[in-house]
C-alpha angles and dihedrals in degrees: 000000000000091000091053093049091049091051091050091050090049091050092048091050090050090052092047091049090050092048093048091050091049090051091050090052090048091049092049090049091047093052090048091049092048091051092048092048091049090051091047090051092050090049090049093049090048091049091047090051091051091048091048093050091046091049091049091051091049091047093052090047091052091046089052091050091048092048092048090050092048092049092050092052092045092049089054091061092071096212132128093279093049091048089050090050091047091051091046092051091048089051091049090049090049092048090047091052090049090049091051091048091048090050090050091049090048090051091048091049091047090051091049090050089052090050091049092050090047091051091048090051090049092048090047091052091046090049091052091050093048090048089052090050090050092049091049091048093049091050090049092049089048091053091046091051089049090051092048091049089050091051090050091048091049089048092052091048090049092050091050090048090050090052091048090051091049092050091046091049090053092047090049092050090049091051092048090050092050092051094046092047092050090060089220116160094237093174091072093051109074095201093046091045090054091052093049093048091048090050089054092058119097111266091222089062095054 
C-alpha cells in the first residue's frame, strides 16, 4: 500500500515537473515572440515613415512640374493674367538675384570680420611679446644700474681706504722718526719693542 502510494506521488511529481518545464518553455517563446513582434513593428513604422516622406517629396516635385507647365501654357496666351504672371516671375528673378547678391555681400563682410579678428589677435600677441621685451629690457637696465652703483660705491670705499692707508703711513713714519730721534733703546723695553715691530709692518697687511 505504501509502495503504491509512493509510486503515485513520484508519478505526480514527475508530471508536475514536466508541466512546469513546458510552461517555462512556452513563456520563453512568448517573450521572444513579443520582442520580435515589437522589433518588426518598429521596422514597419520606420519603413512607413520613409515611404511617406518619399511620397510627399515626389508629390511636391510633381506639383512643381505641373505648376511650371501650367504657368508656361498660361504665359503663352498673352492676356492680362499671363502678363501679370510674367511680371511676377521677373520680380521673383530680380528678388532672387538681390538675395544672392546680399548673401554674397554678407559672406564677404563675414570674411572681413574674420580677417579683422585674426589681425587683432596677431596684434595682441605681438603686443604681449613687445611688452615682455620691454619688461626684460627694463629689468636688464635696472640690473646694470645696480651694478654701476655698486662699482661706484666700491670705488668710493677704495679711495677712502687709500687715504686712510696714506694717513696711517704718515703717522707710522712720524712715530718711527720720534723713536729714532729719542735714542731710546727700544729693544730692551718689551712694550716699546712691540710698538716698533708693529710700526715696521706693512700698513696694507694690517
